[in-house]
VOBA-1610 file (N, C-alpha, C; in pm, whole numbers, padded with zeros to 5 digits, always signed):
BEGIN
Met+00618-04339+04883Met+00551-04351+04753Met+00439-04250+04740Lys+00367-04224+04852Lys+00258-04127+04845Lys+00309-03989+04807Lys+00429-03956+04867Lys+00486-03825+04836Lys+00523-03817+04689Trp+00587-03922+04638Trp+00626-03922+04496Trp+00503-03919+04406Gly+00398-03991+04446Gly+00275-03992+04367Gly+00211-03855+04363Phe+00209-03791+04480Phe+00153-03656+04486Phe+00232-03559+04400Leu+00369-03572+04405Leu+00455-03484+04327Leu+00432-03506+04177Leu+00415-03633+04136Leu+00392-03663+03995Leu+00262-03601+03946Ile+00155-03614+04028Ile+00026-03555+03991Ile+00036-03404+03980Phe+00111-03345+04075Phe+00130-03199+04076Phe+00201-03152+03949Leu+00306-03227+03907Leu+00379-03190+03786Leu+00293-03204+03662Ile+00209-03306+03656Ile+00119-03325+03543Ile+00022-03209+03533Leu-00035-03170+03649Leu-00129-03057+03649Leu-00061-02928+03609Leu+00063-02909+03653Leu+00140-02791+03617Leu+00163-02787+03467Gly+00192-02905+03409Gly+00214-02913+03264Gly+00089-02878+03187Val-00027-02922+03235Val-00153-02890+03169Val-00179-02741+03173Thr-00152-02679+03289Thr-00171-02536+03304Thr-00080-02459+03210Ala+00046-02503+03203Ala+00142-02436+03115Ala+00099-02446+02970Phe+00042-02558+02931Phe-00003-02576+02793Phe-00113-02478+02761Lys-00200-02450+02857Lys-00309-02357+02834Lys-00258-02215+02819Ile-00152-02181+02887Ile-00098-02045+02880Ile-00021-02023+02752Val+00064-02118+02715Val+00145-02106+02593Val+00119-02226+02504Pro+00013-02226+02427Pro-00022-02342+02345Pro+00069-02358+02225Phe+00065-02474+02166Phe+00133-02499+02040Phe+00034-02469+01929Phe+00054-02360+01857Phe-00044-02313+01761Phe-00045-02401+01636Gln-00163-02451+01602Gln-00180-02529+01481Gln-00228-02441+01366Asp-00307-02341+01397Asp-00366-02255+01294Asp-00270-02140+01263Glu-00241-02120+01135Glu-00148-02014+01095Glu-00198-01878+01140Glu-00330-01863+01153Glu-00386-01736+01197Glu-00337-01701+01338Asp-00304-01806+01417Asp-00271-01784+01558Asp-00122-01774+01585Ile-00040-01786+01481Ile+00104-01782+01502Ile+00150-01645+01551Leu+00087-01541+01502Leu+00133-01406+01526Leu+00069-01348+01651Ile+00150-01307+01746Ile+00102-01238+01865Ile+00172-01104+01872Thr+00095-00998+01879Thr+00153-00864+01875Thr+00169-00808+02014Asp+00288-00760+02044Asp+00317-00696+02171Asp+00342-00547+02143Tyr+00236-00466+02151Tyr+00249-00325+02115Tyr+00323-00245+02221Glu+00332-00301+02340Glu+00404-00228+02444Glu+00551-00213+02408Asn+00607-00317+02344Asn+00747-00313+02303Asn+00763-00291+02154Asp+00650-00273+02083Asp+00652-00252+01938Asp+00726-00365+01867Lys+00702-00488+01910Lys+00764-00604+01846Lys+00659-00707+01814Val+00693-00795+01723Val+00607-00909+01693Val+00676-01033+01744Lys+00605-01115+01822Lys+00664-01235+01879Lys+00599-01358+01819Tyr+00678-01461+01794Tyr+00626-01585+01737Tyr+00643-01695+01841Asn+00533-01763+01873Asn+00535-01866+01975Asn+00550-02006+01919Lys+00570-02016+01788Lys+00588-02148+01727Lys+00738-02178+01726Ala+00778-02276+01806Ala+00920-02303+01827Ala+00994-02335+01698Ser+00924-02399+01604Ser+00991-02442+01481Ser+01003-02330+01378Glu+00947-02213+01405Glu+00945-02105+01308Glu+01076-02028+01313Asn+01153-02030+01204Asn+01273-01948+01196Asn+01233-01807+01160Ile+01287-01710+01230Ile+01246-01573+01208Ile+01364-01485+01174Gln+01335-01377+01106Gln+01435-01274+01079Gln+01390-01146+01148Thr+01484-01078+01208Thr+01454-00955+01280Thr+01489-00836+01192Val+01392-00748+01174Val+01408-00631+01087Val+01401-00506+01172Glu+01502-00422+01162Glu+01501-00294+01234Glu+01421-00191+01155Ile+01346-00110+01226Ile+01265-00005+01164Ile+01320+00131+01204Ser+01354+00211+01105Ser+01405+00345+01132Ser+01294+00448+01118Ala+01316+00564+01175Ala+01217+00672+01168Ala+01190+00714+01024Glu+01292+00702+00938Glu+01275+00741+00797Glu+01170+00657+00726Gln+01151+00532+00772Gln+01057+00443+00704Gln+00912+00485+00720Ile+00884+00574+00813Ile+00750+00631+00823Ile+00715+00705+00695Tyr+00818+00753+00624Tyr+00797+00839+00507Tyr+00838+00771+00376Gln+00844+00638+00377Gln+00883+00565+00257Gln+00787+00450+00232Gly+00757+00424+00103Gly+00671+00311+00070Gly+00551+00349-00015Asn+00466+00250-00041Asn+00354+00267-00133Asn+00224+00311-00067Leu+00220+00316+00067Leu+00096+00348+00137Leu+00099+00485+00203Leu+00186+00572+00158Leu+00198+00705+00216Leu+00073+00788+00188Leu+00020+00849+00292Leu-00095+00936+00277Leu-00047+01080+00253Val-00083+01134+00139Val-00051+01273+00106Val-00181+01344+00076Asn-00211+01448+00154Asn-00331+01529+00132Asn-00309+01667+00192Ser-00414+01742+00212Ser-00400+01879+00262Ser-00347+01884+00404Lys-00350+01772+00474Lys-00302+01766+00612Lys-00162+01709+00624Tyr-00127+01616+00535Tyr+00002+01549+00542Tyr+00080+01570+00412Pro+00177+01660+00413Pro+00253+01692+00291Pro+00357+01585+00259Val+00411+01595+00138Val+00517+01504+00094Val+00644+01532+00173His+00701+01429+00231His+00828+01439+00302His+00941+01422+00200Pro+01053+01493+00216Pro+01165+01477+00120Pro+01210+01333+00100Lys+01197+01250+00204Lys+01237+01109+00194Lys+01135+01025+00117Ser+01018+01083+00088Ser+00910+01006+00028Ser+00916+01000-00124Ile+00982+01097-00186Ile+00979+01110-00331Ile+01052+00993-00398Lys+00988+00933-00497Lys+01048+00819-00567Lys+01180+00860-00631Ser+01278+00772-00619Ser+01413+00804-00667Ser+01437+00760-00811Asp+01341+00687-00871Asp+01363+00633-01005Asp+01279+00706-01111Val+01250+00834-01088Val+01169+00912-01182Val+01249+00945-01307Val+01189+00920-01423Val+01255+00947-01552Val+01158+01015-01647Asn+01212+01076-01751Asn+01131+01131-01858Asn+01092+01015-01951Leu+00965+00982-01955Leu+00922+00865-02032Leu+00946+00880-02181Ser+00950+01003-02231Ser+00971+01023-02374Ser+01110+00982-02418Thr+01201+00968-02323Thr+01337+00923-02355Thr+01361+00778-02313His+01254+00712-02269His+01263+00571-02228His+01152+00493-02298Asn+01169+00472-02427Asn+01065+00409-02509Asn+01027+00269-02463Lys+01123+00198-02401Lys+01095+00062-02356Lys+00990+00059-02245Leu+00972+00171-02177Leu+00874+00179-02070Leu+00734+00215-02121Val+00729+00268-02242Val+00601+00316-02297Val+00542+00207-02387Lys+00468+00116-02327Lys+00406+00004-02399Lys+00259-00006-02359Gly+00172-00004-02459Gly+00030-00014-02432Gly-00037+00119-02407Tyr+00041+00225-02411Tyr-00016+00358-02388Tyr+00068+00463-02459Ser+00015+00584-02469Ser+00086+00696-02531Ser+00109+00806-02428Leu+00188+00904-02467Leu+00218+01017-02379Leu+00150+01142-02433Phe+00098+01223-02343Phe+00033+01347-02381Phe+00133+01447-02437Asp+00252+01451-02378Asp+00359+01537-02430Asp+00494+01474-02397Asn+00601+01540-02440Asn+00736+01484-02420Asn+00798+01526-02288Lys+00716+01577-02199Lys+00765+01615-02066Lys+00687+01541-01958Thr+00660+01415-01986Thr+00588+01331-01890Thr+00688+01249-01809Tyr+00693+01276-01680Tyr+00786+01207-01591Tyr+00710+01108-01503Leu+00776+00997-01474Leu+00714+00894-01392Leu+00821+00801-01337Ser+00792+00738-01227Ser+00878+00635-01171Ser+00890+00520-01271Glu+01011+00470-01293Glu+01030+00357-01384Glu+00949+00236-01339Asp+00952+00209-01211Asp+00878+00094-01157Asp+00728+00111-01180Leu+00678+00230-01157Leu+00536+00255-01175Leu+00497+00247-01323Ala+00584+00295-01411Ala+00558+00289-01555Ala+00545+00144-01601Arg+00629+00055-01550Arg+00621-00087-01586Arg+00490-00148-01537Lys+00453-00114-01415Lys+00328-00169-01359Lys+00207-00118-01437Phe+00208+00008-01472Phe+00097+00064-01551Phe+00093-00001-01689Ser+00208-00021-01749Ser+00214-00085-01880Ser+00159-00226-01876Asp+00196-00303-01773Asp+00144-00439-01758Asp-00008-00438-01752Met-00063-00341-01680Met-00208-00333-01664Met-00278-00300-01796Val-00233-00197-01865Val-00305-00156-01986Val-00284-00255-02101Leu-00171-00325-02102Leu-00151-00429-02204Leu-00252-00542-02185Asp-00279-00578-02059Asp-00381-00678-02032Asp-00519-00626-02071Ala-00543-00498-02045Ala-00674-00439-02077Ala-00701-00441-02227Glu-00596-00428-02306Glu-00612-00416-02450Glu-00617-00550-02523Glu-00602-00660-02450Glu-00602-00791-02514Glu-00733-00820-02588Asn-00844-00780-02526Asn-00974-00813-02585Asn-01057-00690-02625Lys-01000-00571-02610Lys-01078-00451-02638Lys-00993-00349-02715Glu-01062-00260-02784Glu-00996-00153-02858Glu-00983-00032-02767Phe-00883-00034-02680Phe-00861+00076-02588Phe-00748+00165-02639Asn-00748+00289-02591Asn-00644+00384-02628Asn-00609+00469-02507Phe-00520+00418-02424Phe-00478+00488-02303Phe-00363+00584-02333Phe-00361+00696-02262Phe-00240+00776-02260Phe-00228+00847-02125Ile-00106+00879-02088Ile-00079+00947-01961Ile-00078+01097-01987Thr-00163+01168-01914Thr-00168+01313-01929Thr-00078+01384-01829Ser-00052+01319-01715Ser+00036+01379-01615Ser+00090+01270-01523Gly+00215+01282-01487Gly+00276+01185-01397Gly+00336+01255-01276Phe+00466+01240-01259Phe+00536+01306-01148Phe+00557+01453-01178Arg+00536+01537-01076Arg+00566+01680-01087Arg+00655+01720-00970Asn+00757+01801-00998Asn+00837+01854-00887Asn+00762+01971-00824Phe+00815+02023-00715Phe+00745+02127-00641Phe+00729+02255-00723Asp+00828+02289-00804Asp+00818+02410-00887Asp+00704+02397-00988Glu+00693+02280-01051Glu+00585+02258-01147Glu+00449+02262-01079Gln+00442+02204-00959Gln+00316+02203-00886Gln+00277+02344-00844Asn+00372+02423-00802Asn+00343+02560-00762Asn+00294+02643-00881Lys+00355+02622-00998Lys+00312+02693-01118Lys+00169+02654-01154Leu+00139+02525-01146Leu+00004+02477-01175Leu-00097+02535-01078Tyr-00059+02542-00951Tyr-00146+02595-00847Tyr-00177+02743-00872Gln-00075+02817-00913Gln-00093+02959-00941Gln-00184+02980-01062Glu-00171+02893-01162Glu-00250+02907-01285Glu-00394+02862-01269Met-00417+02753-01194Met-00549+02692-01188Met-00627+02727-01063Gly-00557+02771-00958Gly-00625+02807-00836Gly-00653+02688-00745Ser-00697+02717-00624Ser-00714+02614-00522Ser-00831+02520-00550Asn-00923+02560-00637Asn-01036+02473-00670Asn-00999+02358-00761Arg-00887+02374-00834Arg-00852+02272-00933Arg-00710+02217-00915Ala-00638+02268-00818Ala-00501+02219-00795Ala-00466+02233-00648Leu-00364+02158-00608Leu-00317+02160-00469Leu-00184+02233-00462Pro-00153+02294-00347Pro-00025+02363-00332Pro+00093+02267-00346Ala+00208+02319-00378Ala+00329+02236-00390Ala+00354+02161-00260Gly+00380+02032-00274Gly+00408+01949-00157Gly+00288+01876-00102Tyr+00168+01914-00148Tyr+00047+01851-00096Tyr-00027+01770-00203Ser+00037+01751-00316Ser-00022+01672-00424Ser+00047+01537-00434Glu-00031+01433-00462Glu+00027+01300-00482Glu+00120+01298-00603His+00101+01389-00696His+00189+01394-00812His+00332+01432-00772Asn+00348+01498-00659Asn+00482+01531-00607Asn+00548+01411-00542Leu+00469+01308-00514Leu+00519+01189-00448Leu+00581+01090-00546Gly+00517+01076-00662Gly+00569+00984-00763Gly+00495+00852-00772Leu+00381+00840-00701Leu+00305+00715-00702Leu+00171+00730-00774Ser+00149+00845-00836Ser+00021+00870-00901Ser+00040+00916-01045Leu-00064+00897-01125Leu-00064+00947-01262Leu-00206+00972-01307Asp-00221+01062-01402Asp-00350+01092-01463Asp-00357+01022-01597Val-00468+00953-01620Val-00484+00871-01740Val-00598+00927-01825Gly-00575+00936-01954Gly-00678+00984-02046Gly-00700+00887-02160Thr-00791+00925-02248Thr-00821+00846-02367Thr-00864+00943-02477Thr-00845+00903-02602Thr-00886+00987-02715Thr-01034+00971-02745His-01101+00875-02680His-01241+00848-02710His-01334+00956-02655Met-01325+00980-02526Met-01414+01074-02458Met-01361+01095-02317Lys-01434+01170-02234Lys-01393+01190-02097Lys-01390+01057-02023Met-01296+01045-01929Met-01275+00917-01860Met-01398+00867-01787Glu-01481+00958-01735Glu-01599+00912-01661Glu-01700+00842-01751Lys-01690+00863-01884Lys-01782+00799-01978Lys-01712+00698-02068Ala-01583+00704-02076Ala-01506+00619-02168Ala-01501+00475-02119Pro-01497+00377-02210Pro-01481+00236-02170Pro-01350+00213-02096Glu-01247+00292-02130Glu-01119+00280-02058Glu-01137+00315-01911Gly-01215+00422-01886Gly-01240+00463-01748Gly-01316+00358-01670Lys-01415+00297-01733Lys-01493+00192-01667Lys-01407+00069-01639Trp-01318+00036-01734Trp-01231-00080-01714Trp-01138-00055-01594Ile-01081+00064-01586Ile-00992+00097-01474Ile-01068+00091-01342Glu-01187+00144-01340Glu-01269+00142-01218Glu-01292+00000-01169Asn-01314-00092-01261Asn-01348-00230-01224Asn-01227-00322-01207Asn-01115-00288-01269Asn-01004-00384-01274Asn-00869-00336-01222Ala-00851-00206-01204Ala-00720-00155-01164Ala-00670-00216-01034Trp-00762-00248-00942Trp-00723-00304-00813Trp-00645-00434-00827Lys-00672-00511-00935Lys-00603-00639-00957Lys-00454-00618-00980Tyr-00416-00498-01017Tyr-00276-00466-01049Tyr-00213-00374-00945Gly-00283-00355-00834Gly-00228-00274-00725Gly-00263-00127-00733Phe-00345-00086-00830Phe-00383+00055-00845Phe-00522+00080-00786Ile-00546+00204-00745Ile-00677+00244-00695Ile-00718+00375-00761Leu-00849+00398-00769Leu-00900+00530-00803Leu-00892+00613-00675Arg-00807+00711-00676Arg-00777+00782-00551Arg-00888+00877-00507Tyr-00961+00936-00603Tyr-01059+01038-00567Tyr-01197+01008-00628Pro-01266+00905-00580Pro-01400+00875-00631Pro-01501+00981-00587Gly-01608+00995-00664Gly-01706+01099-00638Gly-01781+01085-00508Asp-01796+00962-00457Asp-01873+00942-00334Asp-01789+00955-00208Lys-01661+00996-00224Lys-01573+01008-00107Lys-01514+01149-00094Thr-01574+01244-00161Thr-01521+01381-00159Thr-01514+01437-00017Asp-01612+01402+00067Asp-01611+01455+00204Asp-01494+01402+00285Ile-01434+01292+00241Ile-01319+01234+00311Ile-01187+01280+00250Thr-01178+01275+00118Thr-01053+01311+00051Thr-01036+01462+00035Gly-01149+01534+00031Gly-01142+01678+00007Gly-01123+01713-00139Ile-01126+01613-00226Ile-01104+01632-00370Ile-01227+01586-00447Gln-01268+01665-00546Gln-01381+01628-00630Gln-01348+01502-00712Asn-01451+01442-00766Asn-01435+01320-00846Asn-01330+01338-00955Glu-01229+01248-00956Glu-01125+01249-01058Glu-01107+01107-01111Pro-01190+01065-01206Pro-01182+00928-01258Pro-01057+00901-01339Trp-00977+01003-01362Trp-00853+00988-01438Trp-00730+00971-01347His-00746+00999-01219His-00631+00999-01126His-00621+00864-01056Ile-00517+00787-01087Ile-00497+00658-01022Ile-00369+00661-00939Arg-00369+00578-00837Arg-00259+00576-00742Arg-00218+00431-00717Tyr-00088+00407-00710Tyr-00039+00272-00682Tyr-00023+00252-00532Val-00084+00145-00478Val-00067+00106-00338Val-00016-00037-00327Gly-00035-00117-00434Gly+00010-00256-00433Gly-00093-00351-00375Leu-00073-00479-00406Leu-00154-00585-00347Leu-00096-00625-00213Pro-00178-00666-00116Pro-00322-00689-00124Pro-00406-00565-00091His-00337-00452-00070His-00406-00333-00021His-00516-00286-00117Ser-00486-00287-00247Ser-00586-00244-00344Ser-00707-00336-00342Ala-00685-00465-00318Ala-00796-00562-00314Ala-00884-00537-00192Ile-00823-00511-00077Ile-00900-00483+00045Ile-00979-00354+00029Met-00915-00252-00028Met-00981-00124-00046Met-01099-00136-00142Lys-01083-00215-00247Lys-01191-00237-00342Lys-01306-00310-00275Glu-01276-00414-00202Glu-01379-00495-00136Glu-01459-00413-00036Lys-01390-00328+00039Lys-01456-00251+00145Lys-01494-00109+00102Asn-01469-00077-00024Asn-01501+00057-00075Asn-01432+00165+00008Phe-01304+00145+00035Phe-01224+00240+00111Phe-01143+00330+00019Val-01128+00457+00057Val-01021+00539+00002Val-00903+00524+00097Leu-00788+00580+00060Leu-00666+00556+00138Leu-00680+00604+00282Glu-00744+00717+00303Glu-00763+00767+00439Glu-00837+00664+00525Glu-00943+00607+00468Glu-01023+00509+00542Glu-00944+00381+00566Tyr-00867+00339+00467Tyr-00792+00215+00480Tyr-00687+00224+00591Leu-00616+00334+00596Leu-00514+00349+00700Leu-00577+00357+00839Asp-00692+00420+00851Asp-00764+00422+00979Asp-00809+00281+01016Tyr-00853+00206+00917Tyr-00898+00068+00938Tyr-00784-00018+00991Leu-00665-00005+00932Leu-00551-00084+00978Leu-00510-00045+01120Lys-00517+00082+01152Lys-00485+00126+01288Lys-00580+00063+01389Glu-00705+00054+01352Glu-00806-00001+01443Glu-00794-00152+01455Glu-00776-00220+01343Glu-00772-00367+01343Glu-00637-00422+01389Lys-00531-00347+01368Lys-00393-00388+01399Lys-00340-00496+01304Lys-00419-00600+01279Lys-00376-00707+01190Lys-00491-00753+01102Val-00463-00771+00973Val-00562-00817+00878Val-00501-00928+00794Ser-00574-01037+00775Ser-00530-01145+00688Ser-00628-01157+00572Val-00575-01177+00452Val-00660-01183+00334Val-00596-01272+00229Lys-00679-01339+00149Lys-00629-01419+00037Lys-00666-01351-00094Val-00568-01335-00182Val-00590-01278-00314Val-00527-01372-00415Asp-00608-01424-00507Asp-00561-01520-00606Asp-00489-01639-00541Gly-00543-01685-00430Gly-00488-01801-00362Gly-00368-01774-00274Lys-00319-01651-00273Lys-00203-01617-00191Lys-00250-01547-00063Lys-00202-01595+00051Lys-00243-01538+00178Lys-00146-01429+00221Tyr-00201-01313+00255Tyr-00123-01199+00302Tyr-00161-01168+00446Asn-00061-01126+00523Asn-00084-01074+00657Asn-00038-00929+00659Val-00126-00841+00700Val-00098-00697+00701Val-00113-00646+00844Ser-00011-00580+00896Ser-00015-00529+01033Ser+00034-00385+01040Tyr-00030-00308+01124Tyr+00011-00169+01149Tyr+00086-00162+01282Tyr+00196-00085+01284Tyr+00272-00064+01407Tyr+00304+00084+01425Pro+00268+00141+01539Pro+00311+00278+01567Pro+00462+00280+01587Tyr+00529+00380+01536Tyr+00675+00383+01543Tyr+00723+00420+01684Ser+00834+00359+01723Ser+00905+00397+01845Ser+01054+00375+01823Glu+01136+00436+01905Glu+01281+00422+01891Glu+01324+00278+01915Asn+01432+00238+01847Asn+01488+00102+01860Asn+01384-00005+01830Met+01301+00023+01733Met+01192-00068+01698Met+01240-00180+01608Thr+01200-00302+01637Thr+01230-00417+01552Thr+01104-00498+01530Ile+01100-00567+01417Ile+00986-00652+01383Ile+01040-00788+01339Asn+00980-00894+01388Asn+01020-01029+01353Asn+00928-01085+01245Ile+00986-01142+01141Ile+00911-01195+01028Ile+00963-01335+00996Pro+00875-01432+00968Pro+00921-01567+00933Pro+01018-01564+00815Glu+01125-01642+00824Glu+01228-01639+00721Glu+01178-01685+00584Asn+01079-01770+00582Asn+01030-01822+00453Asn+00920-01735+00394His+00909-01611+00442His+00808-01519+00393His+00874-01396+00330Lys+00817-01351+00219Lys+00856-01223+00163Lys+00782-01113+00239Tyr+00840-00995+00243Tyr+00772-00889+00317Tyr+00797-00753+00253Glu+00705-00661+00278Glu+00719-00522+00237Glu+00684-00434+00356Ile+00753-00325+00370Ile+00727-00231+00478Ile+00701-00094+00417Ser+00592-00034+00456Ser+00560+00100+00409Ser+00519+00187+00526Gly+00568+00310+00525Gly+00519+00406+00622Gly+00383+00456+00582Asn+00318+00530+00673Asn+00190+00591+00639Asn+00202+00743+00625Asn+00324+00796+00641Asn+00351+00940+00633Asn+00292+01015+00752Ile+00259+00940+00857Ile+00199+01002+00975Ile+00275+00966+01102Asp+00265+00835+01139Asp+00318+00797+01270Asp+00362+00652+01281Gly+00355+00576+01174Gly+00388+00435+01187Gly+00414+00368+01055Val+00424+00234+01061Val+00452+00155+00941Val+00351+00043+00928Ile+00332+00001+00803Ile+00247-00114+00771Ile+00336-00224+00718Val+00333-00340+00781Val+00414-00455+00741Val+00324-00557+00672Thr+00361-00597+00552Thr+00285-00695+00475Thr+00376-00812+00444Phe+00338-00933+00484Phe+00421-01047+00448Phe+00337-01163+00399Tyr+00403-01249+00320Tyr+00336-01364+00260Tyr+00441-01469+00229Glu+00397-01593+00214Glu+00490-01701+00186Glu+00548-01687+00045Ser+00677-01705+00034Ser+00743-01691-00097Ser+00730-01821-00177
//
């Protein structure tokens, strides 16, 4: 009996030790454990059904969080595939006007911009129009030759070549003084847009203040960037350093994680969560998921 009693006590102690090593997580914050050595995400909650997503090298250059600047040019895989001439797609032009009949933009981005400006105009007399949207490399090169390096970027190094940016104007006055410009500065983040080149970040972006140039990054990224006063360069560095960020926007909880890319890379995501994957155009991907 003594031997059996000793064995029983030993097994109980072993069970307690095992519980301390691999606990049953109660807090949703603790469900996610990142194993960067294998570039995978592991879930220790036994009841959590997961889906495994393969990550290809091409995904480094696809998505809404791609960094394009003088150091990181547009990759051929990065250019939006749904670019159209807005003057021939009247259903997309709602709440704003076009500067000319050669304004090109992603259909998806045009809808998102329209949703934003329609909300802006509910209580105010605003007059938005798009002065420039997507430009191909030939158009960008022509602009660069005409305006010079002080006012334009070489072909392939402008966000306008990517398809996620647009320049917004108004008939009232310059955007930095116009009520439309102030509204965008204060509210665009709620719709996933950011002011890409604010005046106090020129030393980081390398671009002078452009209150007319907005860029789509999506939620919750725009909300985090607004809260922390980050430009895209700073935000991507922040994610690399933190590895994982959790945030609530309008009551919805988002989990955002950065992963450096490696061959045969897979990521596990809870089945009951929606997710988005975006490359950074440098070396890895950002995974954002939330409960559907």
